[in-house]
C-alpha positions in Angstrom: 52.7 -156.2 -94.2 52.2 -152.4 -93.7 48.5 -152.9 -93.3 49.0 -155.5 -90.4 51.4 -153.0 -88.6 48.9 -150.3 -89.0 46.0 -152.4 -87.7 48.0 -153.6 -84.8 49.2 -150.1 -84.0 45.8 -148.7 -84.2 44.4 -151.4 -81.9 47.2 -150.7 -79.3 46.6 -146.9 -79.6 42.9 -147.4 -78.9 43.6 -149.7 -75.9 46.5 -147.7 -74.4 45.8 -144.0 -75.4 42.1 -144.1 -76.1 40.3 -141.1 -77.6 43.3 -138.7 -77.7 45.0 -141.1 -80.2 41.9 -141.2 -82.4 41.8 -137.4 -82.3 45.4 -137.1 -83.2 45.1 -139.5 -86.2 42.0 -137.6 -87.3 43.9 -134.3 -87.2 46.8 -135.8 -89.1 44.5 -137.2 -91.8 43.2 -133.8 -92.5 46.7 -132.5 -93.4 49.0 -135.5 -93.9 47.2 -138.9 -93.9 50.4 -140.9 -94.3 51.6 -139.4 -91.0 48.7 -141.0 -89.2 49.4 -144.3 -90.8 53.0 -144.1 -89.8 52.2 -143.0 -86.4 49.9 -146.1 -85.8 52.3 -148.5 -87.4 55.3 -147.4 -85.5 53.4 -147.2 -82.2 52.4 -150.8 -82.7 56.0 -151.7 -83.7 57.4 -150.4 -80.3 54.5 -151.1 -78.0 54.0 -154.7 -79.2 57.6 -155.7 -78.4 57.8 -158.4 -75.7 60.8 -157.6 -73.4 59.1 -154.8 -71.4 55.5 -154.9 -70.3 53.2 -152.0 -71.4 53.2 -150.3 -68.0 57.1 -150.2 -68.0 57.1 -148.9 -71.5 54.7 -146.2 -70.6 56.8 -145.2 -67.5 59.9 -145.0 -69.9 57.7 -142.8 -72.2 56.7 -140.5 -69.4 60.3 -140.0 -68.4 61.4 -139.3 -71.9 58.6 -136.9 -72.7 59.1 -135.0 -69.4 62.9 -134.9 -69.9 62.5 -133.3 -73.3 59.6 -130.9 -72.5 57.1 -132.5 -74.8 54.2 -131.4 -72.6 51.3 -132.0 -75.0 52.3 -135.6 -75.4 53.1 -135.9 -71.8 49.4 -135.1 -71.0 48.3 -137.9 -73.4 50.7 -140.4 -72.0 49.8 -139.7 -68.4 46.3 -140.9 -69.2 47.8 -143.9 -70.9 50.1 -144.6 -67.9 47.1 -144.5 -65.5 45.1 -146.8 -67.9 48.0 -149.3 -67.7 48.1 -149.3 -63.9 50.6 -146.5 -63.0 49.7 -144.9 -59.7 50.0 -141.2 -58.9 52.9 -142.1 -56.5 54.8 -144.0 -59.3 54.3 -141.1 -61.8 55.5 -138.5 -59.2 58.5 -140.6 -58.5 59.3 -140.8 -62.2 59.3 -136.9 -62.2 61.4 -136.7 -59.0 63.9 -139.1 -60.7 64.4 -136.4 -63.4 66.0 -134.0 -60.9 69.6 -135.3 -60.8 69.7 -135.9 -64.5 67.7 -133.1 -66.0 67.5 -130.5 -63.3 64.7 -129.0 -61.0 63.2 -126.8 -63.8 62.5 -129.8 -66.0 61.1 -131.8 -63.1 59.1 -128.9 -61.8 57.5 -128.3 -65.2 56.7 -132.0 -65.6 55.2 -132.0 -62.0 53.0 -129.1 -62.9 51.5 -131.1 -65.8 51.1 -134.0 -63.5 49.4 -131.8 -60.9 47.0 -130.4 -63.6 46.3 -133.9 -64.9 45.3 -135.3 -61.4 43.3 -132.2 -60.7 41.3 -132.8 -63.9 40.7 -136.4 -62.8 39.7 -135.0 -59.4 42.4 -137.2 -57.7 44.2 -134.4 -55.9 
């Protein structure tokens, strides 16, 4: 059972997150291999649920990561969001939506990460 979850999670990680996921698991395997297995298995558990589509799930993930200041993961999930069809405008609107609930500093920090991301992709 655990192996099926790991395989499903690893497949979804590759499809949605791409190379950064492989690098994360590789780094985890160097220090705590079980953490990589758990990461893949749990990613698969959440991202294979049927009620929300993958794009919507990723939009929720962006909001959560930005709201909690998880900038390293936010960078990874920005790429995943674009892979799943999120537009720059949708991503910026997510960050703007943070303002009334998390404040300007949180939203501005997140928008700076978004700006850097799209500059690197040469889309600004």
